[in-house]
N, C-alpha and C positions, 0 to 999 in steps of 0.2 A: 504494500500500500504506500503510495506516495505521501510525502510529508503533508502536502496541502490537503490530501484526503483525510489524513489523521486529524488535521486541524479542523476540518469540517465536522468530523465526528465529535470532537471535543466541544466545539461550539454548539452543536445540536444538543449535546447532553447538558451543557452549561445553561442553555437558554430554555431548558425544559421541553424540548421538542421530542415527540415520540418518533421512533424509527418508522420509516415508510413501510406500509404493509400492503399486501395485495388482498383486497376485500373479495367477498364472494361474488360470483358471476350473477348476472340477471337470472331471475327465476325461469324455469323451463318454459312456462307459459308465455313469457315475453316474446314478442315477434316484432317484425318491422311495423306491423299495425299498431304497436304499442310504443316502441322506442325509436322508430325510424331506422334508417340504414345508411351506412357509408359505403360508397362504391369502391371498386378497385382503383388504387392510385395510378395516375398516368403522367407521362413526362414527355418533353419535347423530342428527345432522341429516340422515342418509342422503346425504351428499355423495358425489360420484362420484370414485373413485380412478383416477388416470391413472398407469399403470405406467411409461410412457415417461419422464416427468419426476418421478415419485414425489411427486405433489401431489394435493390434493383440490380439486375445483371443483363448480360446479352449485348452490351455495347462497350466500346473502348473506355467510356466514361465511368463505368462501374457505379457503385452505390452513391458516391459523392457528386456525380455529374461533372467531374473535372477530368481534363486531359493532363498528362504529366507536364511539368514546367518546361518552357522553351529555354533556349540558350541565354535568355535575359532573366530567367527566374520567374516568368509569369505563367500561371496556369490559365487555361481556357475553360471556364466553368459556365454551366447554364445559369441564367439569372433566376433568382427566386422571386415569387410574387409578393414582395413586401408592400407594394402599392398597387391597387387594382381599381379599374374603372370599367363598368359595364356600358359599352357603347350602345347607341340607339339602333344599331343593326344586329345586336346580339353578340358581337365579338367582345373580347376582354383585352384592354390595354393594361399592361403591368410593367413594373420595372424592379430592379434589384436593390439590395441594400448592402453597404460595406463592401463594394466591389474591390477585389484584389486582396481581401483578407486571407484568402487561401494561400497567398504567397508567404505569409508569416507562418512557416511550417518547419523551421529548424532552430536549433539553439542560438544561432547567430542572428536571428531575426526576431524582433518582438515589437509590440505595438508602439511603445513610446519612442525608441530610437529609430525604428525603421518604417513605421506606418506612414509617415509623411511622404516617403518616396514610393512605397509600394502600393498605396491606395490608388484607385483609378475611378473615373467617372462611371456611374452605374448605367447599364444598358437596358433598353426596353424591348418588349415583344408584343405582338398582337396574337392572341389565341382565338382561333375559330373552333368552338366546341362542336364535335359531332354529337348532336343531341341524342341520337339513338345508340351510338357506340362511342363513348368518350375516349376509349383507348385509341380510336382512329382519328382523333382531333388533329388539326393542323396549325402551323405557326407561320407568322411573317415577321421579318425584322424591319422596323421602320427605317426610312432614310434619316440620317443624323440620329442614330439609335440612342446615343447617350444624351441627347437633348442639350448639348453644350453650345452656347454662343457667348462670346466674350462680353464681360461686363466689368465696370470699375471695381477694384478691390480695396481693402483696408491697408494703410501703410504699415510697415513692420513695427513691432514693439521696440526693437533696438535697430537703428539704421545699419545697413550693410552687413547684417548677420543672417539674412535669409533671402531666399528667392522663392516666390510662391509656386513656381513651376520649374524646379532645378533640373528635372530630367524630362526631355521631350517625349520619352516613351510613356510617361506616367499618364498624361492627359487627365489630371485630377484636380482641376481648378474651377469646376462649375458643375458638380455632380447633381443629378436629380434626387439623390438620397437626401432625406431631411427637408425636402421642399413640401409644400402642401399643394393640393390639386382641386380643381373645381370643373364641373361640366358647364360650359357656357350655353346660352340659349340655343345656339345653332348645333349643339352636340359635340363641338370640339372641346379639348381638354386644356385648361390653363394650369401650368405648374410654376410656382413662384418660390424663390429662395433656394436653398440647397447648401452644398458643402464644398469648400476648398480645403484640401489636405496639404499640409507642408510642414517642414521642420522650422521651429523658431525658439531659440537660436539654433543655427546649424553648427555641427561639430566638424564634420568632414563631408565628402561628396555624397554619402548615402546615410548619414546618421545625424540626429539632432533630437530636439524635444518636439513631439508632434503637436500640431495645432489643427483644430477643425474650425474654419471660419465660415460664418454665414455669408452667403453671396447675394448680390443684387440681381442675379439672373432671373428672367421670366421668359417662358417659352410656351408655345401652343402646339398641340398635336392636332393635325388635320386628318380626320379619318378618311376623307375622300382621296387624299394624295398619299396616305400612309406615311406621313412625314412630319417631323418637328420643324417649326419655324420660330424665329425670334419675335418678341414683342418688346414694348418699352421696359427699361430696367427699373427696378425698385429704387427708391431714394435711400434705403437703408439695407445693409446686408443682413439677411435673416436665416438662421439655422433653427428649424423646428417652429415656424410660424403657423398660424391658423387663418384660413380664409372662410368667408361666408358670403353667399349671394344676397344682395339687398333687394328690396321690393322693386326697385327700378331696373334691376338686372346688372348693375355694376357690382364690383367685388370689393369687400372690406377685408383688410389684412391687419393682424395685430400680433405682437410679441415676436418671439424668436430671439436669438442672441447672435451678436456679430463675431465674438470670439469665445469659444466654449471653455478652453483650458486656461487661457490667460486673458480674462476679459478686462484688459487695461487699454485705454485709448488716449495716447498722448495728444492727439489732435482734436479732442472733444472736451466738453465741460467735464471737470473731474468727477462730478456726481454721476456721470454716465458709466464710469468704471465700476465693475462689480454688479451691474444690473442688466436685466434683459432689455430689449429694445422697447422703450415706452411709447414711442411714436406710432401712430396708426396711419394707414394710407388707404386710399380708394382708387380702384382701377376703373377707368372709363373704357368700357368695352369697345365703343365706337372709335374712340381716338387712339386706343392702345397705349395710354399713358397713366402713370401713377401720380397722385396728388397727396401731399402731406395734409392731414386733417387739422393741424394746428395744435397749440399747447393745451387747449381745453379737452382735446380728445386723447391726451396721453394717459396711459395707465400701465403700471408694472403688473404683468401677468405671467403665469408660469409658461414654460415651453409647451407648444401645442395646446393652448388653452381650449377647453371645451366650450365652443361658441355655437349659438343657434339663433335663427331669425324668429322673432315673436310675431304674433298676428297683427300687432300695431306697427310693424316695421322696425322695432328696436332690435338690437343685438344683445342676446342674453349670455352672460358668462356663468357657468354652472359650478364654480368653485372647484374645478378639477383641471388637471393637466398632466404633462409627462414629468414624472419624477426622475430626473437623470442623476443617478448617484455615482460616486459618493460625495460630490460637491453640490452645493446649492448654486443658483445663478443670480441671486439678488439679495441685497441686504434689506429689501422691502418685502421679503416673501411672506411675512406674517399676514400681509394684506390679501394674500391669495385665498384665505379662508372666507372672504366676503364675496358673496354672489353679487352681481351688478348687471345693469343694462345700459347700453349705449344708444343714444338718440342721434341718428345720422343727420336729422334736421338742425338740431342745436349744437351738434358735435360735443356733447357732454355725457359723462357717466353718472349714474345714480346708484348708490349702494342699496342692496336689497336685504342685507342681513346674512347671518351665518347659517347655511343649510343644515338642518338636523339638530341644531342646538336647542330649539324650543318648539316642538311640534306635538300634535295630538298623538295619543297612543292607539295602537290597534290591538291592544290586549297582550302583546308580547313584551315590548320594551318601548320606552318613549324617548330614548336617546340611542341613536345608532351611529356611534363614532362620528360626531359632527365635524363640520368644516371641510377643509381641503382633502381631496382624494387624488392620489397620484396613480398613474398607470392603470386607469380604469376607463371603461367606455361610458358615454353619456348618450343613451339611445332615446330618440324622440318616440314617445308612444303615440298612437293614432290621434289625429286632431278630429274631434267630433263637433258638429254644429249644435248650437243651443236651440231652444224652442223658436227663437226668432230667425234661425238660419245663419246666424253670425258665429264666427269662431273667436272666442275671447279667452280661451285657456290653452296653455301649452304645457305638457308634462314630459319629464325626462327621467329615465331610469338609470341610476348609477349603481353598479354592483362590482364587488371585488376591488382589486387594487390595493394600495398601501395608504395608511393614514398618516397624518402630519405632513408638513411641507418637506421639501428636499433637505436632507437626503432621505426622508421618509422613514418607515419603520421596519424595513427588510422583510418582515413576515407579513404577508397579505391578510386581508380581512375577508370574512364571508358575508358581511352585512351588505344590504342593498337598501336604497331609499328612492322615493319618487319625489322630485322637486317640481311643483306646479306653479307656473306664473299666470296670474290672472291679469289681463290687460283691460283698462278702462280709459280710453283715450290715450293720453301720454303717461298715465299712471300705471306702474307695474307693481304687483303685490306677490310675494313669494310665500308659499306654504310647503313644508316638507312633511312627508309621511314615511314611516318605516315600512319596508316590505319584508316578506319572509326571507330568511337567510339562505344563501347558496348552500349546496350540499357539501362544500369544501371551500377552504380559502383559496382564492385564485388571484394570481398576478398576471397582468397583461393578457386577459382574455378578450377575444373579439366578439362584439355583440351584433346580432342581426335581427331586425324587426320584420316579422313575417306579415304577409297580407292579412292574416287573421288577427293581428294585433298582439300575438305572443312574441316573446323575445328569446333568441337562442344565444348561449355563451359557448364559445369554442376555444380550445387550445389554452396556452399560457403555462404557468409554472407554479410551484408551491412556495417559492420564495422569490424575492426580487433579484432577478438574474444579473442586473447591471451592477449590483454590489460586489458579487464574486462570480463572474461568468464561468460556466461549466459545472457549477456545484448545485444547480437547481434540479428538481425532478419535474419532468413534463407532466401536464395534465391532459390526457386524451379523452377523458370523460366529458361529453357535452351535456349541457343542462338547458331546460326549457322553463321559461317564466310565463305564467298565466296571470295577467293582471285582474284586479277586482275594481269595479266601479260602483258607486252608490246610486241612489235613485235620481240624483241630480246629474249623473254622468261624470262625476269627478273620480279620479283614480285614488283609491284609498288603501292600496296594498296589493298583495298577490303572493303566489307560491312558486317555488322552484322544484323541478323534478328531474331526475336523471333520465336521459334518453340513451342513444347508442354511443359507442366508444370509437373514436377515430382510429385509423390505421397508423398514421405517422406521428412522430413526436415533433410538435411545433411550439416553440416558446417565443423568443424575441423576434419581432417583425413578422409575426404571423398575420393572416388576413382571412376574411370571410365576407362574401357579398351575395345578396339575393339575385337569382337569375330569373328571366322572364317565364320559365316553365314551373316556377314554384320551388325549385331546388336551391341549394346553397353551394357555392363554389368555395372550397377551403384550400388555401395555399400559403405560401410564405414560409418563413423560418430562416433568419439570417443572424446568428448569434455573434456577440463580441468574442474575439479569441480568448481561449481559456485563461482566466485569471489575468487578463490584459497582457498576455504573453504570446503564446502560439495557438494556432488552430489545432486542437487535439481532443480526442474523446477520453474522458476518465471512465474506467470500468465501473459497473455496478459494484458497490463495496459492502453490501449486506445491510447498510443503514439507509442508503439512498439509491434510487434508480437514476442512472446518469442521463444527462441530456445528450442529444446529438449536436456536437459542436461544429459540424460542417453545415453549410447551407443546404436547403432542401428545395429543389426546383420542381418538385412534383405538385400535382393537384389531386384532389378527390372531391366527390360530390356527396353532399348529405341530402337524403330524401326524407323529409319530415313524415311523421306518421300519417298525415292526411292523404298522402299519395299511396297508401297501402290499405285503405279501408274497403277497397272493392266498390267504391261509390263513384258513379259517373260524375265527371266534373262539368261545371257550367261551360258553355261554348259562346264566345263572342262572335257574332256574324260580321259581315262586311260593313265597315263604317269608315268615315274620314279619319285620317291620322291627326288632323288638327282639331283642337278643342279651344273654343273662344271663351273669354271671361264673361260671366253673366249668362251663359248659354243654358237653355233647357235641352240637355243632351239626350238624344234617343239612342239606346244601345240595343241592337238586335240580339236576341238570345232565344234558345228553344224552350226554356222553362223558366220564365221570369218569376213565376210564383214561388220558386224555391230559393231565390236569391235573397240572402239576409242582409248583405251590405255590398256597396260598390266603393272601391278605394283607388286612389291614385298614389303610386309609390315612386318617389324620385329615383331616377337611375343612379346607382351607387358610384361614389368616387372616394375610396377608402384608403387611408394610410395611418399607421401608428394608432390604431383604434378609433380614429376620428373620421367623421364625414359630417361637417357642419350643416350641409344641405339636406341630410337624410330626413325624410318625412313620409308619413302615411296619412293621407287626407281622405276622410270618409265624405262621400257626396250624398246628400239626402235624396232618397227615392221619392219622387212626387207622383208617379202613376205607373201602372202596369197594363199591358194588353196581352193578347195571346202569344205574341212572338217578339215582344220588346218591352223594355222598361225605360222610364224617363227619370233622369236625375238633374238636380240643379247644381250648376257650377258657380262657385263664388266669383265675385268680381274683385276680391281682395288679393292683390298681387303679393302681399306679405304672407299670405297663407299658401299661395301657389305661385312662386316666382316662375317666370316664363322659362320654357325649356322642355327637356325630355322626361317623360313619365311612363311607367308601366301601369296600364289600366287592368285591374283585377275585379272579377265578380266572385263573391264569397257565397257559397251555397250552404244553407243550414241543414245539419243532420243531427241525429241523436248522439253522435260522438263528438261533434264540434263542427266548425266551418271548414269547407273544402274549397280552395281557390281555383279559378279557371287558369288556363294558360293566359298570360298577359297579352294584351294588345298594346304595341308600342305606339304612344301618342306624343304629340307636342302641344303644350299649353301656351296659347297666346302668339305662337309663331307657326309658320308652315314647316312641314317635315322636309329636311334637305333631301336632295335627289339620291344621295348615297345610302339612305335608309330604306329605299323603296323595294330593294330586293330582300324581302324578309326571309330569315332562315326558316328551315322546317323544324319545328319543335315536335316533341313527342305528341301523340294523339291526345286530344283533350279528355278522352275517357280515362278511367282509372289507369294508373301506370301498369304496364304489362310486366309486373314483377310480383312473384308470389310473396305472401307475407312470411318471409323466412327470417331467422336470426341474422344479426348483422354479420358482415363478412370480416375476414382478417382477424384483427384483435378485438373486434367489436362486441364480443359477447361477455367479456370480462372487464371489470372496471380497473383502472390503472392504480399505481401506487399513489397514496396521498399522504400529506403531512398532518400529524396530530390525531390520528385515530381513524376509525371506519367512516366511510362516507355516509351522509344522512340524506335520504331521498325525501323531499318535501311531499307531504300528503296533500292532495288537492282539497281545497276548502270550497264551500259553496260560493258561487259567483253571484253577488247580489244583482248585478246587471251584466248579462253575459257579454264578454268581449270575445272569448273563444270558449266554448263549452268544455265540459270535463277534460282536464288536461291529462295526457298520457303520462303516467308516473312510472318510475323505476321500481325497484323492490323496496317497499317501505319498511322501515324498522318499527318496532313496537314503540308506543308512546313513552314507555318507561326507559327504553334505550336512548331515544332521542333526548329525553329530559336529562339523563345522566351525562350524555355527551355535551349538551349545552352547559350543564352545571360545571363540568370540568374546565370549560372555556371561559367561565365568568371572571376568574382572577385576572387573566391576561387582558380581557376586555375592560375590566374595571380600572386596571392600571393605565391602559391607554387613554381611557376617558379622563382619568384624573390628571395625567400629564397634559393632555390636550386642553382640559378645562382651564388650567392655570394660564396657559398661553392665550387662550381665547378670551379670558377676562380683559387682558390688555388690548387684544384685537377689537373687542366690542367697544371699549372706550375710544380707541382710535377711529373705529367705524363711525361713532357718533360725531366726532370732530369732522371726519371727511364728509359725512352726510350733510352737516350744516354748511360746510364750505361749498359742496356741490349745489345745494339749494340756492345759496347766494348767487353762484355763478349763473344758474338757470334764470333767476329773477333778473339779473343784469341783462 
């Protein structure tokens, strides 16, 4: 056993962590109709997947997807799907993360001294899924596949000690990695920010102290040309920023950091050193330019802040972001506990309070680890119209991740909460509600909201992998959240249940996106080199199940249980691909009486657990005929920003809702010509797959930290969002209670530590709120 493995064992024992155990498999009665199913993994090089040992063979690339290093020491590796976009013609654009890290594979090469020279710009791919046979899918490489176009950079910390691109073979000064991405109204993809790798200061030709600089690069992927092209540069270099589409179709960007490792800026105001980028900018889509929003729009936010567009056009910050350990990025990070909203009209922020600090109880607990949550998703639950047909509430589910600000708490949480913002004109009011706990503590799990309103959590790890890369245990067990709404339609909680188990181990930079046929595409996994040293796998050591420390370029599909109930799915007939604001939309369908809801789902653009534009909007059904139903489309562009959406019909059954295959539509704009050759999806009838147990490793739950997994037992849904949830193997109430009781000392300690810090934050929040109010009045 290596020394660092021994250290990991000692740390686990010292921190009171139970050894990882392999819990019992799902009950024999469980089938795909109950837990869903993961399909056989597939990869660009058509390698053969071997379920027995969970490896790929049959091509020169082997299991890692890499060819041996060339005479310059570079490996040629297939890119992993760390960032994924479902295009409006059904294809998937994705790109890699930490390109070139496979070259850090010998004792002479390590992240800090060699990473600045060996890193390269990440490459993109376009995946065309063969919907009937995913193993026969095809790939294209875009023109200008790395998306790099020159943009101004930051001056060196110490003059004449560095060169941002010392080796012309590197091509590592404008990477897509760590940019954010958005689908523009015409279906093209905007990616802004990213990474410049270099050594600062430099020691010799190939060694120095690595720096990751946020870049000003912005570029657009044109699906018609299958090519990247440049657009206007940002005003500020940003690594890990977040973007959100505004009601007028322009793009708002916030946060990011300009230098990650050494955030010192001799050419700027001294207060800027040691902080993330406080300035915000707006991208004018027509002009292709970025404009600084001014001093009143500045705010220190975490990296990749979880942002969302509210129904009144404000931008909501959900007190969550990416906890990049082991260092923090801002001396102002205590303020990250405070949720806030930004008004694009006045260019000001308003504090909304600390989520989870003081909210009603749902009978289980009234404090669910309040404040900032790191490395967690923030999934928008479906928007429902009120009795007047207006949308004035937006609810967001946060689950898992780590508590406290950077560097976080290392051990993730199992708690989840729903933060609901009610909008009344320009006034925003926040209420948090605890939701049922996850079945296990999860770090960096990807969330996907289904057309039915349920939310899936995929992948991740049992500890924060960025603290000590290579020493986490992957979580392959997927979980399903079924929300609960009260008689007024407000979300008041929900329950998690275990579903199927994925085939591949995916931790850092994993991804999951909803597809038009109702399945979910699972991909990604691009970890940091082991212990910030080399890329290598540690063996399972009897205490922990090791992670795969090499990238994973494979994909697999998850088929939710609704595809295995043997129930025919609704069918959408021929209709225009354009939907207009305020329209009474007629949707042809064979059985309109069985349709329980109609929803528009924004085409996904996912990276690092975030998609600020992700939304599911229910359209009120106004009438039904024998072969069609009519729905009302809102005229509120803050509810439905213009662009590409997937239109689903949800059929009501005694098991729950079953979605149709989606009709690709465009709201407020005409469908571009390149989307008119629609792909052939599987037949709209029930999936032609027998209800069998999950494939590969999918019948047994994986190792977890801290005891046996707990499957949430479905509770009655006051107002059905998705009827009876498919559950895993539930434990007895006594066992569940005992497990929760054993967890209370840790939770109480975290809450106690957090409460002390939050008292000061609340006082500061009051000061900030008064100052903000004065600014607005002015």
